[in-house]
Chimera marker file (.cmm) of the C-alpha trace (Angstrom):
<marker_set name="trace">
<marker id="1" x="63.593" y="53.136" z="-17.798" r="1" g="1" b="0" radius="0.5"/>
<marker id="2" x="65.165" y="50.400" z="-16.221" r="1" g="1" b="0" radius="0.5"/>
<marker id="3" x="63.426" y="47.952" z="-14.046" r="1" g="1" b="0" radius="0.5"/>
<marker id="4" x="64.413" y="47.588" z="-10.569" r="1" g="1" b="0" radius="0.5"/>
<marker id="5" x="66.239" y="44.426" z="-9.717" r="1" g="1" b="0" radius="0.5"/>
<marker id="6" x="64.792" y="41.302" z="-7.796" r="1" g="1" b="0" radius="0.5"/>
<marker id="7" x="66.357" y="42.266" z="-4.365" r="1" g="1" b="0" radius="0.5"/>
<marker id="8" x="65.037" y="45.937" z="-4.674" r="1" g="1" b="0" radius="0.5"/>
<marker id="9" x="61.590" y="44.675" z="-5.163" r="1" g="1" b="0" radius="0.5"/>
<marker id="10" x="61.962" y="41.871" z="-2.664" r="1" g="1" b="0" radius="0.5"/>
<marker id="11" x="62.808" y="44.327" z="-0.141" r="1" g="1" b="0" radius="0.5"/>
<marker id="12" x="59.720" y="46.409" z="-1.033" r="1" g="1" b="0" radius="0.5"/>
<marker id="13" x="56.945" y="43.763" z="-1.091" r="1" g="1" b="0" radius="0.5"/>
<marker id="14" x="58.470" y="41.975" z="1.887" r="1" g="1" b="0" radius="0.5"/>
<marker id="15" x="58.904" y="44.994" z="4.204" r="1" g="1" b="0" radius="0.5"/>
<marker id="16" x="56.044" y="43.772" z="6.190" r="1" g="1" b="0" radius="0.5"/>
<marker id="17" x="58.267" y="41.309" z="7.864" r="1" g="1" b="0" radius="0.5"/>
<marker id="18" x="60.152" y="43.974" z="9.424" r="1" g="1" b="0" radius="0.5"/>
<marker id="19" x="57.143" y="46.346" z="10.029" r="1" g="1" b="0" radius="0.5"/>
<marker id="20" x="54.552" y="43.739" z="11.290" r="1" g="1" b="0" radius="0.5"/>
<marker id="21" x="56.806" y="40.614" z="12.635" r="1" g="1" b="0" radius="0.5"/>
<marker id="22" x="59.790" y="42.373" z="13.932" r="1" g="1" b="0" radius="0.5"/>
<marker id="23" x="62.193" y="40.745" z="11.526" r="1" g="1" b="0" radius="0.5"/>
<marker id="24" x="65.575" y="42.204" z="10.652" r="1" g="1" b="0" radius="0.5"/>
<marker id="25" x="66.898" y="42.077" z="7.161" r="1" g="1" b="0" radius="0.5"/>
<marker id="26" x="70.123" y="40.119" z="7.108" r="1" g="1" b="0" radius="0.5"/>
<marker id="27" x="71.590" y="39.661" z="3.658" r="1" g="1" b="0" radius="0.5"/>
<marker id="28" x="70.948" y="39.947" z="-0.016" r="1" g="1" b="0" radius="0.5"/>
<marker id="29" x="73.178" y="38.018" z="-2.470" r="1" g="1" b="0" radius="0.5"/>
<marker id="30" x="73.288" y="38.093" z="-6.007" r="1" g="1" b="0" radius="0.5"/>
<marker id="31" x="74.699" y="35.023" z="-7.731" r="1" g="1" b="0" radius="0.5"/>
<marker id="32" x="75.218" y="33.697" z="-10.868" r="1" g="1" b="0" radius="0.5"/>
<marker id="33" x="72.212" y="31.421" z="-10.664" r="1" g="1" b="0" radius="0.5"/>
<marker id="34" x="69.761" y="34.265" z="-9.010" r="1" g="1" b="0" radius="0.5"/>
<marker id="35" x="69.217" y="35.990" z="-5.635" r="1" g="1" b="0" radius="0.5"/>
<marker id="36" x="69.217" y="34.843" z="-1.989" r="1" g="1" b="0" radius="0.5"/>
<marker id="37" x="67.641" y="37.215" z="0.535" r="1" g="1" b="0" radius="0.5"/>
<marker id="38" x="67.406" y="36.426" z="4.499" r="1" g="1" b="0" radius="0.5"/>
<marker id="39" x="65.227" y="37.778" z="7.144" r="1" g="1" b="0" radius="0.5"/>
<marker id="40" x="65.345" y="36.755" z="10.650" r="1" g="1" b="0" radius="0.5"/>
<marker id="41" x="63.294" y="37.489" z="14.016" r="1" g="1" b="0" radius="0.5"/>
<marker id="42" x="63.518" y="35.862" z="17.213" r="1" g="1" b="0" radius="0.5"/>
<marker id="43" x="62.054" y="32.516" z="16.364" r="1" g="1" b="0" radius="0.5"/>
<marker id="44" x="61.679" y="32.437" z="12.546" r="1" g="1" b="0" radius="0.5"/>
<marker id="45" x="63.978" y="32.865" z="9.389" r="1" g="1" b="0" radius="0.5"/>
<marker id="46" x="62.641" y="33.627" z="5.813" r="1" g="1" b="0" radius="0.5"/>
<marker id="47" x="64.924" y="32.811" z="2.807" r="1" g="1" b="0" radius="0.5"/>
<marker id="48" x="63.578" y="34.198" z="-0.374" r="1" g="1" b="0" radius="0.5"/>
<marker id="49" x="65.348" y="32.614" z="-3.345" r="1" g="1" b="0" radius="0.5"/>
<marker id="50" x="64.767" y="33.611" z="-6.850" r="1" g="1" b="0" radius="0.5"/>
<marker id="51" x="66.325" y="31.020" z="-9.615" r="1" g="1" b="0" radius="0.5"/>
<marker id="52" x="66.703" y="32.553" z="-13.055" r="1" g="1" b="0" radius="0.5"/>
<marker id="53" x="66.701" y="29.194" z="-14.501" r="1" g="1" b="0" radius="0.5"/>
<marker id="54" x="63.440" y="28.103" z="-12.673" r="1" g="1" b="0" radius="0.5"/>
<marker id="55" x="61.782" y="31.649" z="-13.293" r="1" g="1" b="0" radius="0.5"/>
<marker id="56" x="60.267" y="31.303" z="-9.724" r="1" g="1" b="0" radius="0.5"/>
<marker id="57" x="60.815" y="32.371" z="-6.196" r="1" g="1" b="0" radius="0.5"/>
<marker id="58" x="61.219" y="29.890" z="-3.538" r="1" g="1" b="0" radius="0.5"/>
<marker id="59" x="60.395" y="30.854" z="0.081" r="1" g="1" b="0" radius="0.5"/>
<marker id="60" x="61.703" y="28.620" z="2.766" r="1" g="1" b="0" radius="0.5"/>
<marker id="61" x="60.541" y="29.211" z="6.523" r="1" g="1" b="0" radius="0.5"/>
<marker id="62" x="63.140" y="28.219" z="9.271" r="1" g="1" b="0" radius="0.5"/>
<marker id="63" x="62.635" y="27.366" z="12.942" r="1" g="1" b="0" radius="0.5"/>
<marker id="64" x="65.473" y="29.008" z="14.387" r="1" g="1" b="0" radius="0.5"/>
<marker id="65" x="67.483" y="27.151" z="17.130" r="1" g="1" b="0" radius="0.5"/>
<marker id="66" x="68.657" y="29.374" z="19.929" r="1" g="1" b="0" radius="0.5"/>
<marker id="67" x="68.234" y="32.547" z="17.220" r="1" g="1" b="0" radius="0.5"/>
<marker id="68" x="70.394" y="30.707" z="14.806" r="1" g="1" b="0" radius="0.5"/>
<marker id="69" x="69.381" y="29.654" z="11.258" r="1" g="1" b="0" radius="0.5"/>
<marker id="70" x="70.101" y="26.008" z="10.839" r="1" g="1" b="0" radius="0.5"/>
<marker id="71" x="70.400" y="24.391" z="7.209" r="1" g="1" b="0" radius="0.5"/>
<marker id="72" x="68.687" y="21.150" z="6.732" r="1" g="1" b="0" radius="0.5"/>
<marker id="73" x="70.958" y="18.083" z="5.410" r="1" g="1" b="0" radius="0.5"/>
<marker id="74" x="70.968" y="17.621" z="1.914" r="1" g="1" b="0" radius="0.5"/>
<marker id="75" x="69.752" y="13.959" z="2.386" r="1" g="1" b="0" radius="0.5"/>
<marker id="76" x="66.253" y="13.435" z="4.110" r="1" g="1" b="0" radius="0.5"/>
<marker id="77" x="65.461" y="10.202" z="5.571" r="1" g="1" b="0" radius="0.5"/>
<marker id="78" x="62.682" y="9.329" z="8.196" r="1" g="1" b="0" radius="0.5"/>
<marker id="79" x="64.920" y="10.218" z="11.179" r="1" g="1" b="0" radius="0.5"/>
<marker id="80" x="65.966" y="13.597" z="9.817" r="1" g="1" b="0" radius="0.5"/>
<marker id="81" x="65.030" y="16.609" z="11.972" r="1" g="1" b="0" radius="0.5"/>
<marker id="82" x="63.839" y="18.949" z="9.614" r="1" g="1" b="0" radius="0.5"/>
<marker id="83" x="64.001" y="22.847" z="10.559" r="1" g="1" b="0" radius="0.5"/>
<marker id="84" x="62.828" y="24.326" z="7.477" r="1" g="1" b="0" radius="0.5"/>
<marker id="85" x="60.055" y="23.939" z="4.830" r="1" g="1" b="0" radius="0.5"/>
<marker id="86" x="58.831" y="25.638" z="1.813" r="1" g="1" b="0" radius="0.5"/>
<marker id="87" x="55.919" y="28.169" z="1.773" r="1" g="1" b="0" radius="0.5"/>
<marker id="88" x="54.605" y="26.050" z="-0.984" r="1" g="1" b="0" radius="0.5"/>
<marker id="89" x="54.161" y="23.108" z="1.143" r="1" g="1" b="0" radius="0.5"/>
<marker id="90" x="52.301" y="25.207" z="3.592" r="1" g="1" b="0" radius="0.5"/>
<marker id="91" x="49.901" y="26.691" z="1.140" r="1" g="1" b="0" radius="0.5"/>
<marker id="92" x="49.552" y="23.136" z="-0.422" r="1" g="1" b="0" radius="0.5"/>
<marker id="93" x="48.049" y="22.406" z="2.969" r="1" g="1" b="0" radius="0.5"/>
<marker id="94" x="45.968" y="25.590" z="3.646" r="1" g="1" b="0" radius="0.5"/>
<marker id="95" x="44.640" y="26.559" z="0.063" r="1" g="1" b="0" radius="0.5"/>
<marker id="96" x="46.333" y="24.818" z="-2.985" r="1" g="1" b="0" radius="0.5"/>
<marker id="97" x="44.615" y="27.143" z="-5.275" r="1" g="1" b="0" radius="0.5"/>
<marker id="98" x="46.624" y="30.021" z="-4.077" r="1" g="1" b="0" radius="0.5"/>
<marker id="99" x="49.944" y="28.407" z="-5.251" r="1" g="1" b="0" radius="0.5"/>
<marker id="100" x="51.997" y="30.500" z="-7.619" r="1" g="1" b="0" radius="0.5"/>
<marker id="101" x="53.897" y="28.765" z="-10.405" r="1" g="1" b="0" radius="0.5"/>
<marker id="102" x="56.896" y="29.772" z="-12.594" r="1" g="1" b="0" radius="0.5"/>
<marker id="103" x="56.151" y="32.536" z="-14.766" r="1" g="1" b="0" radius="0.5"/>
<marker id="104" x="56.587" y="30.673" z="-17.828" r="1" g="1" b="0" radius="0.5"/>
<marker id="105" x="53.447" y="28.516" z="-17.101" r="1" g="1" b="0" radius="0.5"/>
<marker id="106" x="51.399" y="31.611" z="-17.215" r="1" g="1" b="0" radius="0.5"/>
<marker id="107" x="49.504" y="32.313" z="-20.445" r="1" g="1" b="0" radius="0.5"/>
<marker id="108" x="50.902" y="35.555" z="-22.340" r="1" g="1" b="0" radius="0.5"/>
<marker id="109" x="47.936" y="37.627" z="-21.272" r="1" g="1" b="0" radius="0.5"/>
<marker id="110" x="48.638" y="37.113" z="-17.404" r="1" g="1" b="0" radius="0.5"/>
<marker id="111" x="49.108" y="40.050" z="-15.314" r="1" g="1" b="0" radius="0.5"/>
<marker id="112" x="52.737" y="38.554" z="-14.561" r="1" g="1" b="0" radius="0.5"/>
<marker id="113" x="53.582" y="38.933" z="-18.329" r="1" g="1" b="0" radius="0.5"/>
<marker id="114" x="52.407" y="42.934" z="-18.338" r="1" g="1" b="0" radius="0.5"/>
<marker id="115" x="55.603" y="44.667" z="-19.379" r="1" g="1" b="0" radius="0.5"/>
<marker id="116" x="55.147" y="47.486" z="-16.792" r="1" g="1" b="0" radius="0.5"/>
<marker id="117" x="54.076" y="45.876" z="-13.634" r="1" g="1" b="0" radius="0.5"/>
<marker id="118" x="53.971" y="42.058" z="-14.432" r="1" g="1" b="0" radius="0.5"/>
<marker id="119" x="57.325" y="41.352" z="-12.646" r="1" g="1" b="0" radius="0.5"/>
<marker id="120" x="56.266" y="43.600" z="-9.539" r="1" g="1" b="0" radius="0.5"/>
<marker id="121" x="52.933" y="41.886" z="-9.447" r="1" g="1" b="0" radius="0.5"/>
<marker id="122" x="54.632" y="38.342" z="-9.325" r="1" g="1" b="0" radius="0.5"/>
<marker id="123" x="56.926" y="39.314" z="-6.153" r="1" g="1" b="0" radius="0.5"/>
<marker id="124" x="53.929" y="41.161" z="-4.321" r="1" g="1" b="0" radius="0.5"/>
<marker id="125" x="51.868" y="38.172" z="-4.668" r="1" g="1" b="0" radius="0.5"/>
<marker id="126" x="54.457" y="35.789" z="-3.226" r="1" g="1" b="0" radius="0.5"/>
<marker id="127" x="54.525" y="38.310" z="-0.466" r="1" g="1" b="0" radius="0.5"/>
<marker id="128" x="51.091" y="38.237" z="0.050" r="1" g="1" b="0" radius="0.5"/>
<marker id="129" x="50.949" y="34.632" z="0.071" r="1" g="1" b="0" radius="0.5"/>
<marker id="130" x="53.777" y="34.568" z="2.935" r="1" g="1" b="0" radius="0.5"/>
<marker id="131" x="51.706" y="36.905" z="4.971" r="1" g="1" b="0" radius="0.5"/>
<marker id="132" x="48.184" y="35.263" z="4.327" r="1" g="1" b="0" radius="0.5"/>
<marker id="133" x="49.392" y="31.443" z="4.811" r="1" g="1" b="0" radius="0.5"/>
<marker id="134" x="52.256" y="31.551" z="7.099" r="1" g="1" b="0" radius="0.5"/>
<marker id="135" x="51.295" y="34.240" z="9.469" r="1" g="1" b="0" radius="0.5"/>
<marker id="136" x="51.381" y="31.612" z="12.390" r="1" g="1" b="0" radius="0.5"/>
<marker id="137" x="54.809" y="30.591" z="11.312" r="1" g="1" b="0" radius="0.5"/>
<marker id="138" x="55.929" y="34.392" z="11.202" r="1" g="1" b="0" radius="0.5"/>
<marker id="139" x="54.957" y="34.629" z="14.681" r="1" g="1" b="0" radius="0.5"/>
<marker id="140" x="56.793" y="31.761" z="16.096" r="1" g="1" b="0" radius="0.5"/>
<marker id="141" x="53.990" y="28.964" z="16.030" r="1" g="1" b="0" radius="0.5"/>
<marker id="142" x="55.339" y="25.989" z="14.269" r="1" g="1" b="0" radius="0.5"/>
<marker id="143" x="52.534" y="23.479" z="14.421" r="1" g="1" b="0" radius="0.5"/>
<marker id="144" x="52.050" y="23.459" z="10.532" r="1" g="1" b="0" radius="0.5"/>
<marker id="145" x="55.567" y="21.991" z="10.271" r="1" g="1" b="0" radius="0.5"/>
<marker id="146" x="54.206" y="18.861" z="12.123" r="1" g="1" b="0" radius="0.5"/>
<marker id="147" x="51.764" y="18.376" z="9.253" r="1" g="1" b="0" radius="0.5"/>
<marker id="148" x="54.231" y="18.846" z="6.610" r="1" g="1" b="0" radius="0.5"/>
<marker id="149" x="57.373" y="16.991" z="7.870" r="1" g="1" b="0" radius="0.5"/>
<marker id="150" x="55.808" y="13.416" z="6.818" r="1" g="1" b="0" radius="0.5"/>
<marker id="151" x="54.854" y="14.880" z="3.785" r="1" g="1" b="0" radius="0.5"/>
<marker id="152" x="58.566" y="16.123" z="2.780" r="1" g="1" b="0" radius="0.5"/>
<marker id="153" x="59.786" y="12.876" z="4.114" r="1" g="1" b="0" radius="0.5"/>
<marker id="154" x="57.718" y="10.875" z="1.913" r="1" g="1" b="0" radius="0.5"/>
<marker id="155" x="58.203" y="13.085" z="-1.040" r="1" g="1" b="0" radius="0.5"/>
<marker id="156" x="62.173" y="12.535" z="-0.400" r="1" g="1" b="0" radius="0.5"/>
<marker id="157" x="61.563" y="8.618" z="-0.405" r="1" g="1" b="0" radius="0.5"/>
<marker id="158" x="59.964" y="8.689" z="-3.545" r="1" g="1" b="0" radius="0.5"/>
<marker id="159" x="62.373" y="10.747" z="-5.060" r="1" g="1" b="0" radius="0.5"/>
<marker id="160" x="65.516" y="8.711" z="-4.087" r="1" g="1" b="0" radius="0.5"/>
<marker id="161" x="63.884" y="5.207" z="-4.596" r="1" g="1" b="0" radius="0.5"/>
<link id1="1" id2="2" r="1" g="1" b="0" radius="0.2"/>
<link id1="2" id2="3" r="1" g="1" b="0" radius="0.2"/>
<link id1="3" id2="4" r="1" g="1" b="0" radius="0.2"/>
<link id1="4" id2="5" r="1" g="1" b="0" radius="0.2"/>
<link id1="5" id2="6" r="1" g="1" b="0" radius="0.2"/>
<link id1="6" id2="7" r="1" g="1" b="0" radius="0.2"/>
<link id1="7" id2="8" r="1" g="1" b="0" radius="0.2"/>
<link id1="8" id2="9" r="1" g="1" b="0" radius="0.2"/>
<link id1="9" id2="10" r="1" g="1" b="0" radius="0.2"/>
<link id1="10" id2="11" r="1" g="1" b="0" radius="0.2"/>
<link id1="11" id2="12" r="1" g="1" b="0" radius="0.2"/>
<link id1="12" id2="13" r="1" g="1" b="0" radius="0.2"/>
<link id1="13" id2="14" r="1" g="1" b="0" radius="0.2"/>
<link id1="14" id2="15" r="1" g="1" b="0" radius="0.2"/>
<link id1="15" id2="16" r="1" g="1" b="0" radius="0.2"/>
<link id1="16" id2="17" r="1" g="1" b="0" radius="0.2"/>
<link id1="17" id2="18" r="1" g="1" b="0" radius="0.2"/>
<link id1="18" id2="19" r="1" g="1" b="0" radius="0.2"/>
<link id1="19" id2="20" r="1" g="1" b="0" radius="0.2"/>
<link id1="20" id2="21" r="1" g="1" b="0" radius="0.2"/>
<link id1="21" id2="22" r="1" g="1" b="0" radius="0.2"/>
<link id1="22" id2="23" r="1" g="1" b="0" radius="0.2"/>
<link id1="23" id2="24" r="1" g="1" b="0" radius="0.2"/>
<link id1="24" id2="25" r="1" g="1" b="0" radius="0.2"/>
<link id1="25" id2="26" r="1" g="1" b="0" radius="0.2"/>
<link id1="26" id2="27" r="1" g="1" b="0" radius="0.2"/>
<link id1="27" id2="28" r="1" g="1" b="0" radius="0.2"/>
<link id1="28" id2="29" r="1" g="1" b="0" radius="0.2"/>
<link id1="29" id2="30" r="1" g="1" b="0" radius="0.2"/>
<link id1="30" id2="31" r="1" g="1" b="0" radius="0.2"/>
<link id1="31" id2="32" r="1" g="1" b="0" radius="0.2"/>
<link id1="32" id2="33" r="1" g="1" b="0" radius="0.2"/>
<link id1="33" id2="34" r="1" g="1" b="0" radius="0.2"/>
<link id1="34" id2="35" r="1" g="1" b="0" radius="0.2"/>
<link id1="35" id2="36" r="1" g="1" b="0" radius="0.2"/>
<link id1="36" id2="37" r="1" g="1" b="0" radius="0.2"/>
<link id1="37" id2="38" r="1" g="1" b="0" radius="0.2"/>
<link id1="38" id2="39" r="1" g="1" b="0" radius="0.2"/>
<link id1="39" id2="40" r="1" g="1" b="0" radius="0.2"/>
<link id1="40" id2="41" r="1" g="1" b="0" radius="0.2"/>
<link id1="41" id2="42" r="1" g="1" b="0" radius="0.2"/>
<link id1="42" id2="43" r="1" g="1" b="0" radius="0.2"/>
<link id1="43" id2="44" r="1" g="1" b="0" radius="0.2"/>
<link id1="44" id2="45" r="1" g="1" b="0" radius="0.2"/>
<link id1="45" id2="46" r="1" g="1" b="0" radius="0.2"/>
<link id1="46" id2="47" r="1" g="1" b="0" radius="0.2"/>
<link id1="47" id2="48" r="1" g="1" b="0" radius="0.2"/>
<link id1="48" id2="49" r="1" g="1" b="0" radius="0.2"/>
<link id1="49" id2="50" r="1" g="1" b="0" radius="0.2"/>
<link id1="50" id2="51" r="1" g="1" b="0" radius="0.2"/>
<link id1="51" id2="52" r="1" g="1" b="0" radius="0.2"/>
<link id1="52" id2="53" r="1" g="1" b="0" radius="0.2"/>
<link id1="53" id2="54" r="1" g="1" b="0" radius="0.2"/>
<link id1="54" id2="55" r="1" g="1" b="0" radius="0.2"/>
<link id1="55" id2="56" r="1" g="1" b="0" radius="0.2"/>
<link id1="56" id2="57" r="1" g="1" b="0" radius="0.2"/>
<link id1="57" id2="58" r="1" g="1" b="0" radius="0.2"/>
<link id1="58" id2="59" r="1" g="1" b="0" radius="0.2"/>
<link id1="59" id2="60" r="1" g="1" b="0" radius="0.2"/>
<link id1="60" id2="61" r="1" g="1" b="0" radius="0.2"/>
<link id1="61" id2="62" r="1" g="1" b="0" radius="0.2"/>
<link id1="62" id2="63" r="1" g="1" b="0" radius="0.2"/>
<link id1="63" id2="64" r="1" g="1" b="0" radius="0.2"/>
<link id1="64" id2="65" r="1" g="1" b="0" radius="0.2"/>
<link id1="65" id2="66" r="1" g="1" b="0" radius="0.2"/>
<link id1="66" id2="67" r="1" g="1" b="0" radius="0.2"/>
<link id1="67" id2="68" r="1" g="1" b="0" radius="0.2"/>
<link id1="68" id2="69" r="1" g="1" b="0" radius="0.2"/>
<link id1="69" id2="70" r="1" g="1" b="0" radius="0.2"/>
<link id1="70" id2="71" r="1" g="1" b="0" radius="0.2"/>
<link id1="71" id2="72" r="1" g="1" b="0" radius="0.2"/>
<link id1="72" id2="73" r="1" g="1" b="0" radius="0.2"/>
<link id1="73" id2="74" r="1" g="1" b="0" radius="0.2"/>
<link id1="74" id2="75" r="1" g="1" b="0" radius="0.2"/>
<link id1="75" id2="76" r="1" g="1" b="0" radius="0.2"/>
<link id1="76" id2="77" r="1" g="1" b="0" radius="0.2"/>
<link id1="77" id2="78" r="1" g="1" b="0" radius="0.2"/>
<link id1="78" id2="79" r="1" g="1" b="0" radius="0.2"/>
<link id1="79" id2="80" r="1" g="1" b="0" radius="0.2"/>
<link id1="80" id2="81" r="1" g="1" b="0" radius="0.2"/>
<link id1="81" id2="82" r="1" g="1" b="0" radius="0.2"/>
<link id1="82" id2="83" r="1" g="1" b="0" radius="0.2"/>
<link id1="83" id2="84" r="1" g="1" b="0" radius="0.2"/>
<link id1="84" id2="85" r="1" g="1" b="0" radius="0.2"/>
<link id1="85" id2="86" r="1" g="1" b="0" radius="0.2"/>
<link id1="86" id2="87" r="1" g="1" b="0" radius="0.2"/>
<link id1="87" id2="88" r="1" g="1" b="0" radius="0.2"/>
<link id1="88" id2="89" r="1" g="1" b="0" radius="0.2"/>
<link id1="89" id2="90" r="1" g="1" b="0" radius="0.2"/>
<link id1="90" id2="91" r="1" g="1" b="0" radius="0.2"/>
<link id1="91" id2="92" r="1" g="1" b="0" radius="0.2"/>
<link id1="92" id2="93" r="1" g="1" b="0" radius="0.2"/>
<link id1="93" id2="94" r="1" g="1" b="0" radius="0.2"/>
<link id1="94" id2="95" r="1" g="1" b="0" radius="0.2"/>
<link id1="95" id2="96" r="1" g="1" b="0" radius="0.2"/>
<link id1="96" id2="97" r="1" g="1" b="0" radius="0.2"/>
<link id1="97" id2="98" r="1" g="1" b="0" radius="0.2"/>
<link id1="98" id2="99" r="1" g="1" b="0" radius="0.2"/>
<link id1="99" id2="100" r="1" g="1" b="0" radius="0.2"/>
<link id1="100" id2="101" r="1" g="1" b="0" radius="0.2"/>
<link id1="101" id2="102" r="1" g="1" b="0" radius="0.2"/>
<link id1="102" id2="103" r="1" g="1" b="0" radius="0.2"/>
<link id1="103" id2="104" r="1" g="1" b="0" radius="0.2"/>
<link id1="104" id2="105" r="1" g="1" b="0" radius="0.2"/>
<link id1="105" id2="106" r="1" g="1" b="0" radius="0.2"/>
<link id1="106" id2="107" r="1" g="1" b="0" radius="0.2"/>
<link id1="107" id2="108" r="1" g="1" b="0" radius="0.2"/>
<link id1="108" id2="109" r="1" g="1" b="0" radius="0.2"/>
<link id1="109" id2="110" r="1" g="1" b="0" radius="0.2"/>
<link id1="110" id2="111" r="1" g="1" b="0" radius="0.2"/>
<link id1="111" id2="112" r="1" g="1" b="0" radius="0.2"/>
<link id1="112" id2="113" r="1" g="1" b="0" radius="0.2"/>
<link id1="113" id2="114" r="1" g="1" b="0" radius="0.2"/>
<link id1="114" id2="115" r="1" g="1" b="0" radius="0.2"/>
<link id1="115" id2="116" r="1" g="1" b="0" radius="0.2"/>
<link id1="116" id2="117" r="1" g="1" b="0" radius="0.2"/>
<link id1="117" id2="118" r="1" g="1" b="0" radius="0.2"/>
<link id1="118" id2="119" r="1" g="1" b="0" radius="0.2"/>
<link id1="119" id2="120" r="1" g="1" b="0" radius="0.2"/>
<link id1="120" id2="121" r="1" g="1" b="0" radius="0.2"/>
<link id1="121" id2="122" r="1" g="1" b="0" radius="0.2"/>
<link id1="122" id2="123" r="1" g="1" b="0" radius="0.2"/>
<link id1="123" id2="124" r="1" g="1" b="0" radius="0.2"/>
<link id1="124" id2="125" r="1" g="1" b="0" radius="0.2"/>
<link id1="125" id2="126" r="1" g="1" b="0" radius="0.2"/>
<link id1="126" id2="127" r="1" g="1" b="0" radius="0.2"/>
<link id1="127" id2="128" r="1" g="1" b="0" radius="0.2"/>
<link id1="128" id2="129" r="1" g="1" b="0" radius="0.2"/>
<link id1="129" id2="130" r="1" g="1" b="0" radius="0.2"/>
<link id1="130" id2="131" r="1" g="1" b="0" radius="0.2"/>
<link id1="131" id2="132" r="1" g="1" b="0" radius="0.2"/>
<link id1="132" id2="133" r="1" g="1" b="0" radius="0.2"/>
<link id1="133" id2="134" r="1" g="1" b="0" radius="0.2"/>
<link id1="134" id2="135" r="1" g="1" b="0" radius="0.2"/>
<link id1="135" id2="136" r="1" g="1" b="0" radius="0.2"/>
<link id1="136" id2="137" r="1" g="1" b="0" radius="0.2"/>
<link id1="137" id2="138" r="1" g="1" b="0" radius="0.2"/>
<link id1="138" id2="139" r="1" g="1" b="0" radius="0.2"/>
<link id1="139" id2="140" r="1" g="1" b="0" radius="0.2"/>
<link id1="140" id2="141" r="1" g="1" b="0" radius="0.2"/>
<link id1="141" id2="142" r="1" g="1" b="0" radius="0.2"/>
<link id1="142" id2="143" r="1" g="1" b="0" radius="0.2"/>
<link id1="143" id2="144" r="1" g="1" b="0" radius="0.2"/>
<link id1="144" id2="145" r="1" g="1" b="0" radius="0.2"/>
<link id1="145" id2="146" r="1" g="1" b="0" radius="0.2"/>
<link id1="146" id2="147" r="1" g="1" b="0" radius="0.2"/>
<link id1="147" id2="148" r="1" g="1" b="0" radius="0.2"/>
<link id1="148" id2="149" r="1" g="1" b="0" radius="0.2"/>
<link id1="149" id2="150" r="1" g="1" b="0" radius="0.2"/>
<link id1="150" id2="151" r="1" g="1" b="0" radius="0.2"/>
<link id1="151" id2="152" r="1" g="1" b="0" radius="0.2"/>
<link id1="152" id2="153" r="1" g="1" b="0" radius="0.2"/>
<link id1="153" id2="154" r="1" g="1" b="0" radius="0.2"/>
<link id1="154" id2="155" r="1" g="1" b="0" radius="0.2"/>
<link id1="155" id2="156" r="1" g="1" b="0" radius="0.2"/>
<link id1="156" id2="157" r="1" g="1" b="0" radius="0.2"/>
<link id1="157" id2="158" r="1" g="1" b="0" radius="0.2"/>
<link id1="158" id2="159" r="1" g="1" b="0" radius="0.2"/>
<link id1="159" id2="160" r="1" g="1" b="0" radius="0.2"/>
<link id1="160" id2="161" r="1" g="1" b="0" radius="0.2"/>
</marker_set>
């Protein structure tokens, strides 16, 4: 039996966005590098990106501007107004032990390598982390962004020095 594709499983395990937080599914794009899925509600955007090369799911949370998602500029300096942050940065502040790694970093006996349900478990756990650690952002409370902003800018400064 063929395994469901990432977008099908993501819609299943992120359905809570629509049911609990009044998000609308906007789009799903399959690219040569992976997938990009977008959800929006009145205040918040959630972009779910799966990159084949990284074997990882990136989740970005956006503070919408007049209901629109505005991408951050490529280069980040101290004066850059950031409107999106990764779920990983939020979890890193709230409960670093809950951070998920790329699948290849888990041992072969990990639940994520189970041939039947491993892939679904991995996607499901990202959904659980989103709900557990970004509940406030999903409901339009962006206070955590103020804590993450200087961390992201410092990381960008170190990277480009």
